[in-house]
GUFIKOL-404012 format. One line per field, with one value per residue (C-alpha): x, y, z. Coordinates in Angstrom, 2 decimals. Layout:
// GUFIKOL-404012
x <- X; ...
y <- Y; ...
z <- Z; ...
END
This chain:
// GUFIKOL-404012
x <- 13.48; 12.30; 13.15; 11.00; 8.01; 8.39; 8.48; 5.37; 3.55; 4.48; 3.26; -0.01; -0.46; 0.17; -2.53; -5.05; -6.95; -5.39; -7.17; -9.55; -8.94; -11.99; -14.74; -18.03; -21.08; -22.71; -19.50; -19.89; -16.78; -17.34; -13.81; -13.52; -10.45; -9.84; -9.43; -7.13; -4.73; -5.88; -2.32; -1.75; -5.07; -4.20; -1.21; -3.39; -3.21; -6.43; -7.83; -7.52; -3.95; -2.67; -4.64; -4.98; -1.21; -0.63; -0.47; -0.49; 1.75; 0.91; 2.84; 6.19; 8.91; 9.08; 12.69; 14.71; 16.84; 19.88; 18.01; 15.68; 17.96; 18.33; 14.54; 14.02; 16.44; 14.63; 11.18; 12.37; 13.87; 10.59; 8.15; 10.16; 9.61; 6.03; 6.85; 8.65; 8.23; 8.06; 7.53; 7.90; 6.63; 7.49; 5.37; 7.27; 6.31; 8.57; 11.72; 10.41; 8.47; 4.77; 4.66; 2.95; 4.20; 2.92; 4.39; 3.43; 3.87; 4.10; 0.92; -2.22; -1.55; 1.72; -0.06; -2.67; 0.10; 1.83; -1.39; -2.00; 1.49; 2.78; -0.30; 0.52; 4.27; 6.16; 9.15; 10.10; 8.41; 6.91; 6.02; 3.61; 2.68; -0.92; -1.11; -4.04; -4.60; -5.18; -8.61; -9.79; -10.10; -12.67; -14.54; -14.76; -15.68; -18.72; -20.17; -23.76; -24.57; -27.87; -27.90; -29.00; -30.16; -28.22; -30.24; -31.25; -29.69; -31.81; -30.69; -29.56; -30.22; -27.84; -29.08; -26.95; -23.38; -22.35; -25.35; -23.22; -21.86; -25.40; -25.70; -26.97; -24.73; -21.68; -21.00; -18.20; -18.49; -16.07; -16.00; -15.35; -14.50; -14.93; -15.61; -12.37; -13.82; -17.29; -19.09; -18.60; -20.35; -20.51; -21.05; -21.67; -19.34; -20.97; -19.36; -21.82; -21.87; -21.54; -24.70; -25.14; -25.55; -25.21; -24.13; -23.78; -22.45; -19.69; -19.71; -16.05; -13.71; -10.56; -10.73; -12.36; -11.03; -12.56; -11.96; -9.90; -12.94; -15.11; -17.60; -17.15; -16.52; -14.53; -14.99; -12.74; -13.96; -12.28; -13.69; -12.93; -13.85; -17.28; -17.94; -20.77; -22.22; -25.27; -27.47; -28.22; -24.81; -26.10; -23.69; -22.58; -19.99; -18.25; -14.77; -13.91; -10.29; -9.80; -7.72; -7.45; -5.37; -4.57; -6.24; -5.48; -7.51; -6.51; -6.87; -9.77; -11.61; -11.97; -9.69; -9.00; -5.95; -6.21; -3.51; -3.83; -0.94; -3.12; -4.05; -0.86; -0.03; 2.70; 0.41; -2.36; -1.01; -3.55; -1.55; -2.34; -5.49; -6.55; -10.33; -12.67; -14.71; -17.77; -18.17; -16.54; -14.45; -10.88; -8.60; -5.30; -3.44; 0.19; 2.64; 3.91; 6.48; 6.16; 3.76; 6.24; 6.29; 2.60; 1.31; 3.26; 1.78; 1.89; -0.61; -0.19; -2.33; -4.96; -5.07; -3.81; -0.62; 0.57; 4.07; 5.95; 9.62; 11.51; 15.24; 16.91; 13.54; 10.77; 7.61; 5.03; 1.56; -1.21; -4.97; -7.40; -5.37; -3.29; -0.38; 3.19; 3.71; 5.35; 5.37; 8.61; 9.92; 12.66; 16.01; 17.43; 20.40; 20.22; 16.95; 16.01; 12.76; 10.39; 7.41; 4.82; 4.23; 0.79; 0.16; 1.74; 2.64; 6.24; 8.13; 11.05; 13.46; 16.89; 19.83; 22.69; 26.39; 28.15; 31.97; 32.96; 29.45; 27.69; 24.19; 21.52; 17.94; 16.06; 12.81; 11.12; 8.14; 5.58; 4.50; 7.43; 10.03; 11.97; 14.40; 13.65; 16.18; 19.07; 20.81; 24.09; 24.77; 27.94; 28.70; 25.03; 23.78; 20.04; 17.40; 13.71; 11.37; 8.79; 6.39; 4.42; 0.70; 0.22; 3.47; 5.03; 8.08; 9.99; 12.20; 14.82; 16.06; 19.68; 21.63; 25.36; 28.68; 31.10; 34.68; 36.83; 33.85; 32.13; 28.68; 25.72; 24.72; 21.30; 20.68; 17.24; 17.48; 14.48; 13.44; 11.34; 9.12; 7.31; 10.45; 12.50; 15.11; 13.95; 16.49; 17.54; 18.15; 19.92; 19.29; 21.90; 21.02; 23.75; 21.33; 19.38; 16.00; 12.91; 10.16; 9.65; 6.37; 5.34; 2.53; -0.17; -1.21; 1.78; 5.53; 6.48; 7.83; 8.41; 11.24; 11.69; 15.38; 17.71; 17.49; 15.18; 14.87; 16.29; 14.01; 13.66; 10.92; 12.05; 9.82; 11.14; 9.71; 10.69; 10.78; 10.35; 13.77; 15.57; 16.19; 14.93; 14.31; 14.23; 11.08; 11.12; 12.57; 10.90; 13.33; 12.73; 9.57; 7.92; 7.14; 7.90; 5.28; 4.07; 0.43; -0.43; -4.01; -5.25; -5.75; -2.26; -1.18; -2.02; -0.26; 0.07; 3.37; 2.50; 4.44; 2.62; 2.80; 6.08; 5.90; 2.57; 0.46; 1.90; 0.24; 1.35; -1.03; 0.90; -0.18; 2.63; 1.47; 3.29; 4.67; 2.78; 1.89; -1.91; -2.18; -0.26; -2.29; -2.04; -3.99; -2.24; -0.91; -2.45; -1.60; -3.17; -3.94; -6.46; -7.44; -10.89; -10.92; -11.80; -8.99; -11.46; -11.34; -8.77; -9.16; -6.63; -7.20; -5.89; -6.44; -7.09; -4.82; -1.82; -2.87; -5.39; -6.63; -8.00; -9.40; -11.17; -11.12; -11.10; -12.31; -10.41; -10.73; -7.80; -6.79; -6.43; -9.71; -11.07; -14.71; -15.49; -14.16; -15.72; -15.01; -15.74; -15.30; -12.15; -12.05; -9.83; -9.90; -11.28; -11.05; -12.45; -14.41; -12.43; -14.03; -13.66; -11.69; -13.37; -15.19; -14.66; -12.01; -9.19; -10.95; -14.17; -12.24; -10.51; -13.90; -15.28; -12.26; -12.70; -16.36; -15.71; -16.84; -20.23; -20.63; -19.29; -22.20; -24.68; -22.87; -22.51; -26.24; -26.90; -24.57; -26.42; -29.75; -28.43; -27.09; -30.43; -32.17; -29.77; -30.41; -34.18; -33.84; -31.70; -34.23; -37.09; -35.11; -34.40; -38.03; -39.23; -36.76; -38.01; -41.65; -40.79; -39.03; -42.02; -44.39; -42.08; -41.83; -45.61; -46.13; -43.44; -44.97; -48.43; -47.13; -45.26; -48.52; -50.46; -47.88; -47.94; -50.32; -48.20; -45.02; -46.59; -47.72; -44.28; -42.48; -44.69; -46.58; -43.44; -43.80; -40.44; -41.66; -40.82; -37.24; -38.26; -40.95; -38.94; -37.10; -37.70; -35.39; -32.47; -29.34; -27.29; -23.48; -20.96; -17.71; -14.72; -11.81; -8.64; -8.71; -5.50; -3.21; -2.07; 0.70; 0.69; 3.92; 3.47; 6.03; 6.99; 4.40; 5.43
y <- 37.08; 35.08; 31.78; 32.82; 33.53; 30.13; 28.29; 30.16; 29.26; 25.57; 25.54; 27.14; 24.50; 21.64; 23.00; 23.04; 19.91; 17.74; 18.39; 15.63; 13.96; 11.71; 11.83; 13.49; 11.29; 12.18; 11.64; 9.22; 7.49; 7.27; 6.11; 2.34; 0.21; -0.37; 3.38; 3.82; 0.92; -1.10; -2.03; -3.63; -5.48; -7.04; -8.70; -10.03; -13.85; -15.60; -18.73; -20.66; -19.60; -23.08; -24.47; -21.46; -21.09; -24.64; -25.48; -28.90; -29.34; -32.33; -33.84; -33.52; -35.99; -39.24; -39.63; -41.76; -40.58; -39.90; -37.22; -35.91; -33.08; -31.81; -31.91; -29.95; -27.25; -26.90; -26.76; -24.23; -21.99; -21.96; -21.50; -19.21; -16.38; -16.07; -15.77; -17.29; -21.10; -22.21; -25.95; -28.62; -32.20; -34.80; -37.97; -41.20; -44.77; -47.72; -45.56; -42.90; -39.66; -40.02; -37.31; -34.63; -32.37; -29.93; -26.44; -24.11; -20.33; -17.66; -16.01; -17.09; -14.22; -15.90; -19.23; -17.60; -15.97; -19.35; -20.93; -18.05; -18.09; -21.67; -23.65; -25.02; -24.41; -26.69; -28.21; -30.47; -32.40; -34.97; -32.79; -29.81; -28.68; -28.52; -26.28; -25.86; -24.35; -27.12; -25.70; -26.32; -30.01; -29.25; -26.92; -29.51; -32.32; -30.39; -29.59; -30.79; -33.59; -31.89; -29.51; -25.98; -23.92; -20.65; -17.51; -15.96; -12.55; -9.87; -8.93; -5.33; -3.89; -1.02; -0.67; -0.89; -0.17; 0.55; 2.61; 5.50; 3.21; 2.93; 6.67; 6.92; 9.96; 8.18; 10.97; 10.28; 11.25; 13.24; 14.24; 17.80; 18.99; 22.71; 25.30; 24.06; 20.57; 21.53; 20.39; 17.44; 17.00; 14.28; 15.61; 14.12; 15.68; 17.63; 19.94; 22.75; 22.64; 20.01; 18.06; 17.46; 13.77; 14.15; 16.92; 16.84; 18.96; 17.53; 14.24; 13.69; 15.14; 15.29; 14.04; 11.33; 8.45; 6.34; 2.59; 1.36; 0.37; 3.30; 1.11; 2.79; 6.29; 6.27; 9.09; 9.76; 10.21; 10.33; 6.91; 5.21; 4.87; 4.75; 3.35; 4.73; 3.57; 2.94; 5.45; 7.49; 6.92; 4.94; 3.86; 0.33; -0.46; 1.05; 0.24; 1.28; 2.47; 5.38; 8.25; 6.77; 8.94; 6.88; 4.12; 1.92; -0.64; -3.89; -3.65; -6.14; -3.98; -7.01; -5.63; -2.24; -1.18; 1.55; 3.30; 5.08; 6.31; 6.14; 2.47; 0.41; -1.73; -4.28; -7.28; -6.25; -4.69; -2.19; 0.59; -1.02; -3.09; -5.07; -5.35; -7.46; -4.88; -7.11; -8.34; -5.45; -7.91; -7.29; -9.77; -8.92; -6.16; -5.09; -2.89; 0.23; 2.70; 5.23; 5.93; 8.16; 5.81; 5.06; 2.62; 0.36; -2.71; -2.96; -5.24; -7.57; -6.71; -9.35; -8.82; -12.34; -11.12; -8.09; -7.28; -4.95; -4.12; -3.83; -3.74; -6.54; -8.27; -8.54; -10.09; -11.40; -12.33; -14.21; -13.76; -14.73; -16.26; -13.06; -15.30; -15.22; -16.93; -20.29; -19.17; -17.21; -13.84; -13.25; -12.20; -9.63; -7.81; -4.06; -4.03; -0.40; -0.54; -2.94; -2.77; -5.18; -5.57; -4.13; -7.10; -10.18; -11.57; -10.42; -8.32; -6.07; -4.96; -3.38; -3.68; -1.11; -1.90; -3.49; -3.30; -5.36; -6.64; -4.56; -3.15; -5.31; -5.24; -8.55; -9.71; -12.49; -14.65; -15.47; -17.65; -19.81; -17.16; -17.91; -15.17; -14.60; -11.78; -10.20; -7.04; -5.94; -2.19; -0.27; 3.10; 3.47; 6.41; 5.72; 3.74; 4.30; 1.62; 2.65; 0.02; 0.54; 0.26; -3.12; -4.57; -4.84; -2.80; -1.89; 1.19; 1.37; 4.95; 4.58; 7.58; 6.84; 8.55; 7.15; 6.75; 9.76; 12.17; 14.25; 14.72; 12.36; 10.55; 8.94; 5.69; 4.37; 0.56; -0.67; -4.29; -5.88; -8.11; -9.93; -11.12; -14.23; -13.91; -10.28; -8.29; -4.84; -1.64; 1.43; 5.14; 7.49; 11.06; 13.55; 16.13; 16.03; 14.27; 16.18; 13.69; 10.36; 8.74; 5.76; 5.93; 3.84; 1.71; 1.89; 1.67; 5.36; 7.26; 10.95; 12.58; 16.11; 16.90; 19.87; 22.85; 25.88; 27.90; 25.36; 22.38; 19.96; 17.40; 14.29; 11.54; 8.02; 4.94; 1.39; -0.43; -4.15; -4.46; -3.90; -0.19; 2.84; 5.80; 9.49; 10.75; 14.43; 16.94; 20.23; 22.69; 25.52; 24.07; 25.49; 22.12; 19.97; 17.21; 14.83; 13.67; 11.03; 10.46; 7.11; 5.96; 7.02; 9.16; 12.52; 14.14; 17.41; 18.96; 21.00; 23.55; 23.26; 25.55; 27.50; 27.45; 29.32; 26.64; 26.55; 23.85; 22.29; 19.83; 17.35; 14.72; 12.14; 10.35; 13.07; 15.04; 18.25; 20.93; 21.17; 24.13; 26.14; 27.54; 28.56; 28.06; 30.41; 28.71; 25.34; 22.68; 19.55; 17.95; 15.09; 13.19; 11.66; 7.83; 8.09; 10.50; 12.97; 15.61; 17.10; 19.13; 21.61; 23.02; 25.37; 23.70; 25.67; 23.18; 24.52; 28.06; 30.23; 32.35; 31.76; 28.37; 26.80; 23.91; 24.30; 21.71; 21.25; 18.98; 16.65; 19.10; 21.99; 23.86; 25.42; 24.42; 25.58; 27.68; 26.47; 28.73; 27.05; 28.77; 27.33; 24.46; 21.63; 18.46; 16.97; 13.23; 11.47; 8.31; 5.36; 2.95; -0.85; -2.63; -2.73; -6.01; -5.85; -8.02; -6.52; -7.69; -5.90; -2.71; -2.84; -3.26; -0.20; 1.87; 0.71; 1.85; 4.99; 7.35; 5.64; 6.11; 9.67; 10.82; 9.50; 11.22; 14.50; 14.53; 13.84; 16.69; 19.11; 18.05; 18.51; 21.97; 23.02; 21.61; 23.51; 26.68; 26.22; 25.65; 28.80; 30.88; 29.54; 30.32; 33.90; 34.39; 33.26; 35.62; 38.52; 37.77; 37.70; 41.08; 42.66; 41.48; 42.88; 46.24; 46.53; 45.86; 48.40; 51.06; 50.48; 50.79; 53.98; 55.54; 54.51; 56.25; 59.56; 61.34; 60.34; 61.61; 65.03; 65.29; 64.41; 66.87; 69.92; 69.70; 69.62; 67.07; 65.32; 62.65; 64.79; 65.91; 69.53; 69.88; 72.43; 74.17; 77.59; 76.75; 75.83; 78.04; 78.09; 78.04; 77.99; 76.08; 76.29; 73.88; 73.32; 70.36; 70.59; 73.03; 72.71; 74.89; 75.16; 76.56; 79.05; 78.73; 81.22; 81.45; 79.79
z <- 61.44; 58.38; 60.16; 63.11; 60.82; 59.11; 62.46; 63.58; 60.36; 60.74; 64.33; 63.26; 60.51; 62.95; 65.27; 62.37; 61.40; 58.67; 55.32; 54.16; 50.82; 51.01; 48.39; 49.24; 49.89; 46.56; 44.50; 41.56; 40.25; 36.48; 35.59; 35.24; 35.90; 32.18; 31.60; 34.61; 34.13; 31.14; 30.16; 33.59; 33.53; 30.18; 31.87; 34.72; 34.86; 33.85; 35.43; 32.19; 31.45; 32.11; 29.14; 26.84; 26.72; 25.41; 21.71; 20.10; 17.05; 14.82; 11.85; 13.64; 12.47; 14.46; 15.65; 18.03; 20.99; 18.76; 16.72; 19.43; 20.56; 17.00; 16.49; 19.73; 18.56; 15.22; 16.87; 19.44; 16.74; 14.77; 17.66; 19.97; 17.45; 18.72; 22.44; 25.40; 25.64; 29.28; 28.81; 26.08; 26.02; 23.35; 23.86; 23.02; 22.20; 21.38; 21.49; 19.09; 19.35; 18.47; 15.81; 17.90; 20.70; 23.35; 23.78; 26.65; 26.24; 28.92; 27.64; 25.71; 23.26; 22.23; 21.78; 19.53; 17.49; 17.07; 15.76; 13.35; 11.85; 12.19; 11.17; 7.72; 8.12; 5.72; 7.54; 4.63; 1.81; 4.18; 7.17; 7.24; 10.75; 11.98; 15.05; 17.47; 20.90; 23.46; 24.38; 20.80; 21.67; 24.40; 22.04; 19.26; 21.68; 22.94; 19.50; 19.32; 16.88; 16.06; 13.10; 13.91; 10.97; 10.84; 11.41; 8.12; 7.59; 5.93; 2.43; 2.05; -1.37; -2.11; -5.66; -8.77; -7.64; -11.25; -12.28; -13.64; -16.37; -17.78; -18.44; -22.07; -22.62; -21.11; -18.61; -16.15; -12.48; -10.38; -6.71; -5.54; -2.02; -1.40; 1.32; 2.94; 3.34; 4.62; 1.44; -0.92; -4.24; -6.89; -10.42; -13.85; -16.40; -19.22; -21.76; -20.88; -17.07; -14.30; -13.45; -9.71; -8.82; -5.03; -2.66; 1.11; 3.94; 6.18; 4.27; 5.17; 7.79; 5.64; 2.05; -0.09; -2.14; -4.93; -5.04; -8.06; -10.15; -9.01; -7.10; -3.71; -2.37; 0.89; 3.41; 6.42; 10.00; 13.41; 14.26; 10.94; 7.27; 5.61; 2.12; -0.03; -3.33; -5.46; -7.24; -4.09; -2.47; 0.50; 3.23; 2.36; 5.02; 8.07; 9.36; 12.91; 13.11; 15.52; 14.11; 10.60; 8.26; 5.15; 3.14; 0.16; -1.81; -3.43; -7.26; -7.12; -4.50; -2.21; 0.51; 2.06; 4.09; 6.75; 8.79; 12.14; 14.32; 17.46; 17.79; 17.86; 20.91; 21.47; 21.84; 19.43; 16.20; 14.89; 13.24; 9.88; 9.45; 6.37; 6.00; 3.93; 2.01; 1.49; 5.09; 6.97; 8.97; 10.08; 8.32; 10.00; 11.84; 11.49; 13.36; 11.60; 12.85; 10.03; 7.17; 5.31; 2.30; 1.86; 0.79; 3.16; 1.44; -2.35; -4.12; -7.07; -10.11; -9.30; -5.53; -4.77; -3.08; -1.15; 0.07; 2.39; 2.75; 6.03; 6.68; 4.64; 4.30; 1.71; 3.18; 0.68; 1.95; 0.18; 0.25; 1.64; 4.50; 4.97; 5.94; 4.69; 1.35; 2.14; 5.80; 5.45; 4.30; 1.74; 3.20; 0.76; 2.24; 1.63; -0.38; -1.18; -3.16; -4.91; -7.25; -8.67; -12.39; -13.34; -15.66; -14.04; -10.63; -10.96; -8.42; -9.35; -6.60; -6.45; -4.06; -3.86; -4.14; -1.19; -1.29; -4.34; -5.05; -7.74; -7.39; -9.00; -10.22; -9.89; -11.47; -9.47; -10.53; -7.85; -6.16; -7.38; -6.31; -9.47; -10.53; -14.22; -14.76; -12.82; -14.06; -12.42; -12.22; -11.31; -9.65; -8.70; -6.62; -6.81; -8.75; -9.49; -10.88; -13.54; -14.93; -18.13; -17.27; -19.00; -17.67; -21.16; -20.15; -17.01; -16.93; -14.21; -13.88; -12.72; -11.41; -11.71; -11.04; -13.67; -12.51; -13.26; -13.31; -10.65; -12.20; -12.13; -15.34; -15.71; -17.59; -18.48; -18.40; -20.44; -19.73; -22.53; -20.38; -23.21; -24.99; -24.37; -21.57; -20.98; -23.03; -21.73; -23.75; -22.38; -22.97; -21.48; -20.45; -19.57; -18.09; -14.84; -15.01; -13.85; -14.81; -16.59; -17.71; -19.86; -22.40; -20.63; -23.61; -25.90; -26.27; -25.99; -23.02; -22.30; -20.33; -18.97; -18.56; -18.09; -15.75; -15.73; -17.91; -20.42; -19.76; -22.68; -23.35; -25.24; -26.66; -27.27; -28.98; -27.99; -31.33; -31.96; -33.59; -30.30; -30.78; -28.86; -31.15; -30.18; -31.95; -31.03; -28.58; -27.56; -26.01; -23.51; -21.99; -18.85; -17.33; -14.29; -14.74; -17.47; -17.64; -20.27; -21.36; -19.94; -23.56; -24.65; -27.65; -26.03; -23.09; -21.20; -20.15; -17.07; -15.05; -11.72; -8.68; -8.96; -12.79; -12.75; -14.40; -17.93; -20.07; -23.38; -25.11; -27.29; -29.83; -29.78; -32.95; -34.91; -31.91; -32.65; -30.11; -30.32; -27.92; -25.34; -22.44; -18.80; -15.59; -13.19; -10.03; -11.00; -8.42; -9.96; -13.33; -13.64; -16.83; -17.02; -17.49; -21.20; -22.09; -23.67; -20.92; -18.59; -15.39; -14.04; -10.57; -7.89; -4.52; -1.33; 0.40; -1.53; -2.51; -0.65; -3.60; -7.12; -6.05; -9.04; -11.49; -15.27; -17.78; -21.07; -24.08; -24.80; -27.57; -25.11; -25.74; -22.54; -21.91; -18.37; -15.51; -12.27; -9.30; -5.99; -2.63; -1.01; -3.53; -2.21; -4.32; -7.54; -8.28; -11.35; -10.68; -12.13; -14.59; -14.39; -17.10; -20.49; -21.28; -25.05; -26.71; -28.78; -31.98; -30.97; -30.18; -33.58; -35.28; -33.48; -34.51; -38.09; -38.14; -36.11; -38.89; -38.97; -35.20; -35.34; -37.52; -34.95; -32.08; -33.98; -34.68; -31.00; -30.01; -32.32; -30.82; -27.29; -28.22; -29.71; -26.67; -24.43; -26.48; -26.14; -22.39; -22.12; -24.08; -21.94; -18.79; -19.91; -20.99; -17.56; -15.86; -18.06; -17.20; -13.51; -13.86; -15.66; -12.94; -10.27; -12.14; -12.52; -8.81; -7.89; -10.21; -8.77; -5.22; -6.20; -7.52; -4.40; -2.16; -4.17; -1.77; 1.21; -0.47; -1.21; 2.41; 3.77; 1.41; 2.04; -1.20; -3.37; -6.14; -6.49; -8.88; -11.91; -12.55; -13.33; -10.65; -8.62; -11.49; -10.01; -7.10; -9.38; -9.56; -12.71; -12.34; -15.18; -14.58; -16.88; -16.72; -18.77; -21.12; -23.16; -24.92; -28.49; -30.02; -33.81; -35.30; -38.14; -40.91; -43.62; -46.35; -49.51
END
């Protein structure tokens, strides 16, 4: 029966007209070919492919027939990395090659890549390649002999980009994101209360970031990054990078690195882009499969070099060309991690054990690539590299499993970078390591070790005589993080998040606990650049209640509690390096008492001024209240007749106006009972 119904339905459908799939007359096709099949169009052959795909390589060795095959193999090995080579031509004269060759690629993109990466390639001491696309010859031949004056570009005045450093009261700035990211404010720090410098709604879509010297504020947007600066925080530069998620700056602030997971293509690497901050131009793009270990590129202290690590390879690039240093990467089998010295162009990297070959830590000088120190290590599980801020010391935290034992032992291998042949001292720790941190401007380091609830804090001093001295150990500390003051000497041991925000303020000059405090559920600790103030905060991003930031002195005295609705992030504005010499700094420290009197007097004046302002403010508020009360009383009197009319002549303005209608009721209730024992009379 069902089959019969199906056949009938099919017959009925065949009799009907075939449905039309044509567009209506008024239909407008607003989708272009690029959107529909852009990837296919990019592969479409171009009319000029025959020329655009050809490169000319000059300064090639001149060889005879007996060495020609070997030369071809070398050339092919170098240039086939950039794409498929479809044709090669080696012009000859008098039985030798002429010293230049022609290579044709399958695509103009490959030819462009060859020019970008192989131009300047050093084959040997006598031969450095010069590489051009063949069409460059036509372009240079048609250049006019007449000089054309470049169009004058209007000067854009963004104001003083370092105006905050000229504050007579030396107030540092910090940025605050609150209302779950809806509002961003820039404030000048003051012991009494924050002073608003700038505040805007929806200034950023995710978070903000200061540049290393504090010149620029970077905000994140779906279409890219914007940089702001100057006294009024005008927009200085925009960088278009769709879906950008992460950024990083070079230490010199000349370059910015952005990452987006949306933009990468095989032929045009755009996952990571390096930008010129001053011009806004894209310097180079790179592929990136994962941003798990950001920053992907690590910069040298002066911004001259940047490097990235891939499997068995360390690639070092130089600025401003953005090309590989010496046109080749370093092949380092098994490389696990690397780090630049903060004070010199030295890279430290470590390689794990491989069969009978021990693990090793290597220090390499750049650009010479000279290995200045190699340290072999045995039974290694893991290594972490910790540089002291000035590059005077390197600590390699080595987790080892000694033969015959099951537990993990940690060694701190301390490299003395300023001494001849870089001697190494070793500190062995039998307990698990929770945190390690160098004193920024000194030779001390702090370690948190042990397991909760028995966490110990140990302080060490690297002495000039080749010894490392344990200065002090505090036991039973509630801490999982160490935060040194940027100027050294003072630090905070903090128990963040799960440890409920316990804080211990320590002076390491004599290892005394200055104060013990708590900021419940604190998620972040931030020192100001001068080391005078400290902020603890509970971010809405990590904890949905009690969102606020508190301001402390370096001694642990609480100055302010700033509650912000759905507070997210606070970042201090960095300061550029100090311009004073060491001799000038020593002189200031010597005469500090003389300066202190001036500052103390200024503080007293500011306090009295603040007190006067507070009194004036309260007096104004009281005057406003009195005026309001007088107006309300007058209105109340004017409405008396109306009230009597509405209430049937009963005057309710006086409390006892209707006393004759009251009823008196007495209520008794039990309060307590007391039993007093009576003893025999004496």
